[in-house]
C-alpha positions in Angstrom: -8.1 22.4 24.8 -9.6 20.9 21.9 -11.4 23.4 19.4 -15.1 22.8 19.4 -17.1 23.4 16.2 -20.3 24.1 18.2 -18.6 26.7 20.5 -17.2 28.4 17.6 -20.7 28.6 16.0 -22.4 29.7 19.0 -19.3 32.4 19.9 -19.7 33.9 16.1 -23.3 33.9 15.7 -23.8 35.0 19.4 -21.2 37.9 18.6 -23.2 38.9 15.6 -26.5 38.8 17.4 -24.6 41.4 20.0 -23.6 43.6 17.6 -27.0 43.7 15.7 -28.3 44.1 18.9 -26.3 47.1 19.9 -26.4 48.6 16.6 -30.1 48.3 16.6 -30.3 49.7 20.1 -28.2 52.7 19.4 -30.3 53.8 16.2 -33.5 53.5 17.8 -32.2 55.6 21.0 -30.8 58.5 18.7 -34.1 58.5 16.6 -36.1 58.6 19.8 -33.9 61.0 21.2 -34.2 63.3 18.1 -38.0 62.9 18.4 -38.0 64.0 22.0 -35.7 67.2 21.6 -37.9 68.4 18.8 -40.6 68.1 21.2 -38.6 69.8 24.0 -37.5 72.5 21.4 -41.5 73.0 20.2 -42.1 73.9 24.2 -39.5 76.2 24.1 -40.7 77.8 21.0 -44.2 77.8 22.6 -42.7 79.5 25.7 -41.0 82.3 23.5 -44.3 83.1 22.0 -45.7 83.4 25.4 -43.0 85.9 26.4 -43.3 87.8 23.3 -47.3 87.9 23.8 -46.3 89.7 27.5 -44.3 92.4 25.9 -45.9 95.6 25.7 -45.4 99.1 24.0 -45.9 101.8 26.7 -44.6 105.5 26.6 -42.3 105.0 24.0 -40.7 102.0 25.2 -40.9 98.1 25.3 -42.3 96.8 28.7 -42.3 92.9 29.5 -45.1 92.1 32.0 -44.0 88.7 33.1 -44.8 88.2 36.8 -43.5 85.0 38.8 -47.0 83.7 38.6 -46.5 84.0 34.8 -43.0 82.4 34.7 -44.0 79.5 36.7 -46.4 78.8 33.9 -43.6 79.1 31.3 -41.6 76.3 33.3 -42.6 73.1 31.7 -41.5 70.7 34.8 -40.4 70.9 38.2 -36.8 69.0 37.4 -35.3 72.2 35.1 -34.5 75.7 35.5 -36.3 78.1 32.9 -34.4 81.1 31.8 -35.3 84.1 29.5 -34.1 87.4 28.2 -35.5 90.1 26.0 -33.2 92.5 24.2 -33.8 95.4 22.1 -32.6 95.6 18.4 -29.1 97.0 20.0 -29.0 93.9 22.2 -29.7 96.0 25.3 -31.4 93.6 27.8 -35.0 94.9 28.7 -35.9 91.9 31.0 -35.1 88.6 32.1 -32.0 86.6 33.4 -28.6 87.5 32.1 -27.8 85.2 29.3 -25.1 85.3 26.5 -26.0 87.7 24.1 -26.6 85.9 20.8 -25.3 86.8 17.1 -27.8 89.5 16.5 -27.2 89.7 12.5 -27.6 86.1 12.2 -31.0 86.0 13.9 -34.6 86.1 12.1 -38.3 85.4 12.8 -37.2 81.5 12.6 -36.0 80.2 15.9 -32.6 78.9 16.3 -31.0 76.7 19.2 -27.8 76.2 20.7 -26.1 74.8 23.9 -24.8 76.7 26.4 -23.3 76.3 29.7 -24.3 78.6 32.5 -23.0 79.2 35.9 -25.2 79.1 39.0 -25.8 81.7 40.8 -24.0 80.6 43.7 -20.8 80.0 41.0 -20.5 76.3 42.7 -21.7 74.5 39.4 -22.3 74.8 35.8 -25.5 74.3 34.1 -26.1 73.0 30.7 -29.1 75.1 29.0 -30.9 74.5 25.9 -31.3 77.7 24.3 -34.0 79.1 21.5 -33.3 82.5 20.1 -35.6 84.5 17.6 -36.2 87.9 16.2 -39.5 89.6 16.4 -41.2 92.6 14.8 -43.2 94.9 17.1 -46.0 96.7 15.2 -46.8 98.5 17.7 -43.1 100.2 17.7 -43.1 101.0 13.8 -41.9 97.3 13.1 -39.0 97.3 15.4 -37.1 94.2 16.4 -36.8 93.0 19.8 -35.1 89.4 20.5 -36.3 86.9 22.7 -34.3 83.9 24.3 -35.6 81.3 26.4 -33.8 78.1 27.6 -33.9 75.5 30.0 -31.8 72.8 31.6 -31.5 69.4 30.1 -32.6 67.3 33.1 -35.9 66.4 31.9 -34.3 65.4 28.5 -31.9 63.4 30.1 -34.7 61.5 32.0 -36.7 60.9 29.1 -33.6 59.8 27.1 -32.6 57.1 29.7 -36.4 56.0 29.8 -35.9 55.7 26.1 -32.8 53.9 26.4 -34.3 51.3 28.8 -37.6 50.9 26.8 -35.5 50.0 23.8 -32.6 48.1 25.0 -34.2 45.9 27.6 -36.6 44.2 25.3 -33.9 44.0 22.5 -31.9 42.2 24.9 -34.5 39.6 26.0 -34.8 39.2 22.2 -31.1 38.7 21.4 -31.1 35.9 24.7 -34.1 34.2 23.0 -32.0 34.4 19.6 -29.0 32.9 21.3 -31.1 30.2 22.5 -32.5 29.5 19.1 -29.1 29.3 17.7 -28.1 26.8 20.2 -30.7 24.8 19.6 -30.3 25.0 15.8 -26.7 24.3 15.9 -27.5 21.6 18.3 -29.7 19.9 15.7 -27.9 20.8 12.9 -24.7 18.5 14.5 -26.9 15.9 15.1 -25.8 14.1 12.0 -22.2 14.2 13.4 -23.3 12.3 16.3 -25.1 9.9 14.5 -22.0 9.3 12.2 -19.8 8.9 15.4 -22.1 6.4 16.9 -22.3 4.7 13.8 -18.6 4.3 13.5 -18.1 3.9 17.1 -20.3 0.4 17.1 -18.3 -1.1 14.3 -16.1 -3.9 15.3 -12.1 -3.8 14.3 -12.5 -6.0 11.6 -15.1 -3.8 10.0 -13.7 -2.2 7.2 -16.8 -1.5 5.2 -17.7 1.9 3.7 -19.1 4.4 5.9 -22.9 5.0 4.9 -23.0 8.3 3.2 -26.4 8.5 3.3 -26.6 9.9 6.9 -24.0 12.5 6.1 -25.2 16.0 5.3 -23.7 17.9 2.1 -20.9 19.8 4.5 -19.3 16.3 5.8 -20.1 14.3 2.6 -16.3 14.9 1.1 -15.2 13.9 4.8 -16.9 10.9 4.6 -15.9 10.1 0.6 -12.2 10.8 2.1 -12.5 8.2 4.9 -14.3 5.5 2.5 -11.3 6.1 0.3 -9.1 5.6 3.2 -10.8 2.5 4.2 -10.5 1.2 0.6 -6.8 1.7 0.6 -6.5 -0.1 4.1 -8.8 -2.9 2.8 -6.5 -3.2 -0.2 -3.2 -3.3 2.0 -4.4 -5.9 4.5 -5.7 -8.1 1.3 -2.2 -7.4 -0.1 -0.7 -8.8 3.2 -3.2 -11.8 3.1 -1.9 -12.6 -0.4 1.7 -12.2 0.4 1.4 -14.4 3.4 -0.7 -17.0 1.4 1.9 -17.0 -1.6 5.0 -17.5 0.6 3.9 -20.1 2.5 2.6 -22.0 -0.7 5.9 -21.6 -2.6 7.9 -22.0 0.7 6.5 -25.2 1.6 7.6 -27.4 -1.4 11.3 -26.4 -1.3 11.4 -26.4 2.2 10.1 -30.0 2.2 12.7 -30.8 -0.3 15.3 -29.8 2.3 13.6 -32.0 4.9 13.7 -34.7 2.6 17.4 -34.4 1.6 18.5 -33.7 5.0 17.0 -37.1 6.2 18.7 -38.6 3.3 22.0 -37.3 4.3 21.5 -38.6 7.8 21.3 -42.3 6.4 24.1 -42.0 3.8 26.6 -44.7 4.0 29.3 -43.3 1.7 31.1 -39.9 0.9 29.8 -40.1 -2.8 26.3 -40.2 -1.2 26.9 -37.4 1.1 28.2 -35.3 -1.8 25.3 -35.9 -3.9 22.9 -34.9 -0.8 24.6 -31.8 -0.3 24.8 -30.9 -4.2 20.7 -31.2 -3.7 20.5 -29.3 -0.6 22.6 -26.8 -2.0 20.6 -26.4 -5.2 17.2 -26.1 -2.9 19.0 -23.3 -0.9 19.4 -21.3 -4.2 15.9 -21.7 -5.4 14.8 -21.1 -1.9 16.8 -17.6 -1.7 15.9 -16.6 -5.1 12.3 -17.4 -4.3 12.4 -15.3 -0.9 14.2 -12.5 -2.7 11.7 -12.4 -5.4 8.7 -12.6 -2.8 10.3 -9.7 -1.2 10.7 -7.7 -4.3 7.2 -8.2 -4.7 6.1 -6.8 -1.5 8.1 -4.2 -2.0 6.6 -2.8 -5.4 3.1 -3.9 -4.4 1.0 -0.8 -4.5 -0.4 -1.6 -1.3 2.7 -2.5 0.5 4.0 -1.5 3.7 7.2 -0.2 2.1 6.8 3.4 1.1 8.6 4.0 -2.1 10.9 7.4 -2.1 10.9 8.6 -5.6 14.1 10.2 -6.8 15.3 11.8 -10.1 18.1 9.4 -11.6 19.8 8.4 -14.9 17.9 5.3 -16.2 21.1 4.5 -18.2 23.3 4.5 -15.2 20.8 1.7 -13.5 20.7 0.0 -16.8 24.3 -0.4 -17.1 24.6 -1.9 -13.4 22.0 -4.5 -14.6 24.1 -5.6 -17.4 27.0 -5.6 -15.9 25.4 -8.0 -13.1 24.2 -10.3 -15.7 27.1 -10.4 -17.7 28.5 -13.8 -15.9 25.1 -15.7 -16.5 25.7 -14.7 -20.3 29.2 -16.0 -20.4 28.4 -19.0 -18.6 25.8 -19.8 -21.4 28.2 -18.6 -24.3 25.5 -15.9 -25.3 25.9 -13.2 -27.2 25.0 -10.5 -24.8 25.1 -6.4 -25.2 23.7 -3.3 -26.0 22.1 -2.7 -29.7 23.4 0.9 -29.5 25.3 3.2 -26.9 22.5 4.0 -23.7 21.0 7.4 -24.0 21.1 9.6 -20.8 17.6 10.1 -19.6 16.6 11.4 -16.1 13.3 10.2 -14.6 11.4 10.4 -11.2 10.6 7.2 -9.6 11.8 4.4 -7.6 15.6 3.7 -8.4 15.7 -0.1 -6.9 12.2 -0.8 -8.4 13.5 0.2 -12.0 16.6 -2.0 -11.5 14.2 -5.0 -10.5 12.3 -4.3 -13.8 15.4 -4.4 -16.1 17.1 -7.2 -13.9 14.0 -9.4 -14.3 13.6 -8.8 -18.1 17.1 -9.5 -18.7 17.5 -12.6 -16.4 14.5 -14.1 -18.0 15.8 -13.7 -21.3 18.8 -15.0 -20.4 17.4 -18.2 -18.4 15.3 -19.1 -21.4 17.6 -18.7 -24.2 19.6 -21.6 -24.9 23.5 -21.7 -25.1 25.2 -19.9 -28.0 22.0 -17.8 -28.1 21.5 -14.0 -28.4 20.1 -11.3 -26.0 20.1 -7.9 -27.1 19.0 -5.0 -24.7 18.5 -1.2 -26.5 17.3 1.9 -24.5 16.1 4.5 -26.9 13.9 8.0 -26.8 11.3 8.8 -29.3 9.0 11.9 -29.0 10.5 12.6 -25.7 9.5 9.1 -24.6 11.7 6.3 -23.4 11.6 2.7 -24.8 13.4 -0.3 -23.1 13.2 -3.4 -25.0 15.0 -7.0 -24.3 15.0 -9.4 -27.6 16.1 -13.1 -27.3 16.3 -16.2 -29.2 14.5 -18.4 -27.2 11.6 -20.6 -27.4 9.2 -17.7 -27.1 5.8 -17.5 -25.6 2.4 -18.6 -27.4 0.1 -16.0 -28.0 -2.5 -17.7 -25.4 -0.1 -17.2 -22.7 1.2 -13.6 -23.2 -1.5 -12.4 -20.7 -0.9 -15.2 -18.2 2.7 -14.8 -17.6 2.2 -11.7 -15.7 0.0 -13.3 -13.2 1.9 -14.4 -9.8 3.5 -17.8 -9.7 2.5 -18.6 -13.4 5.1 -20.2 -15.6 4.9 -21.6 -18.9 4.2 -25.0 -19.5 7.0 -27.2 -20.4 9.7 -24.7 -19.1 13.0 -25.9 -19.0 14.2 -23.6 -16.4 13.7 -23.4 -12.7 12.0 -20.2 -11.4 9.3 -18.7 -9.1 7.1 -17.4 -11.6 7.0 -13.9 -9.8 9.8 -12.2 -12.2 7.4 -10.8 -14.5 4.7 -10.0 -11.7 7.4 -7.7 -10.3 7.7 -6.2 -13.8 4.3 -5.3 -14.1 4.3 -4.0 -10.6 7.1 -1.8 -11.2 5.7 -0.3 -14.7 2.8 0.6 -12.8 4.3 2.7 -10.5 6.1 4.8 -13.3 2.8 4.7 -15.4 4.5 2.7 -17.8 3.3 0.1 -20.7 4.5 -3.4 -21.3 4.2 -5.3 -24.3 5.3 -8.5 -25.8 5.9 -9.4 -29.4 7.2 -12.4 -31.1 10.8 -12.0 -32.7 12.1 -11.4 -35.9 11.4 -14.6 -38.4 8.8 -16.0 -35.5 12.0 -16.6 -33.2 12.1 -15.5 -29.6 10.6 -12.8 -27.8 10.7 -9.1 -27.2 9.6 -7.3 -24.4 9.2 -3.5 -24.4 8.6 -1.3 -21.7 7.3 2.1 -23.0 7.7 5.1 -20.4 6.0 8.6 -20.1 7.8 11.7 -20.9 10.2 12.3 -18.5 13.4 14.6 -18.4 16.1 14.3 -21.1 19.5 15.6 -20.3 
């Protein structure tokens, strides 16, 4: 079952209202019960005073004149049983019911109260009795004291407490129900903006990837809307990258494919082996160019930050990657008799990132230098560190790059005017994209004495072995 914010809010708020209702009812009940007990206790004190008024001193002894009619008057209601007992100072019962003896030493003229359990006359049940006790001095008997105990059962008290409880809890229960309804209405209105957002998003077409209007979002869901808009922005960029890749691929593949079609048609009409060999040579050259172009396009798609391929960063030694690239490019350098090698020994330097991407960066820079450097020229590669930063540089003795074109050469499919070599114009675009994944900077400078070009890639601080 899917979790519901509405249900959770209603549950917690209703639970809070319920707890408040119970606590309020209990506090009100006990306070009211205390007031009612005080009222009944005052009635017991009045009864003890009435009993004391009926005590006379005759012929040298205390006499209690309390006939049944007077006892009936002392009984406060018809639901409770009334008890009384009069004792002398020594604890001898003078009149009344047989009640438990009090702690005579602890009594005073201030009434004290206690709860006792008194068996019925038949012995078949036990009554709870609220007992009031006090010591009274008799001026007629030389100030001697006598003790009065009066008590009654708790039926009237309990009945009153139930009425008080009902009078408190029922109105509060109705109030709690009204509060829960108000909470429900408040939650529904509070969540209304979410419904508005849901309807606005549902009404969109599949191709509508514009940002969600954050003006309809409450403050609590604003970060969520911002995250959705960021996701939509990345999705738009990804789709644009795919469109751009398809457009670039179709544009660049059209020319070599047309050339291959032309040469294949010429091959069908060739009348001699010499003509056929020449056609096959052109086809082979076109296929080699086409293969290089496809590989470059795939490499560019791979390192595109919005491409479909997820890069898996790993920790690796940059020197190992560079050694592999130099080994691969050695054959091209040898074919052109180019002085090709390292300026100094490679330093060992660990870095976190895409190993294959960095290999493509090195390979494209070295390959470009070898392609544009004339025969018997020189291409020097260096890998150094300074202040815990890594610097990779490629120096060549090629024709150089005019200042006005140094920024343009990183654009896709851009090639230098008058370039004497074939290429796709994607190599340096790949270099720029890979460098961005490593947060590295690529710079271009003119070589010593104005000869050739120096490409430098500076990487941020990494892990030095």
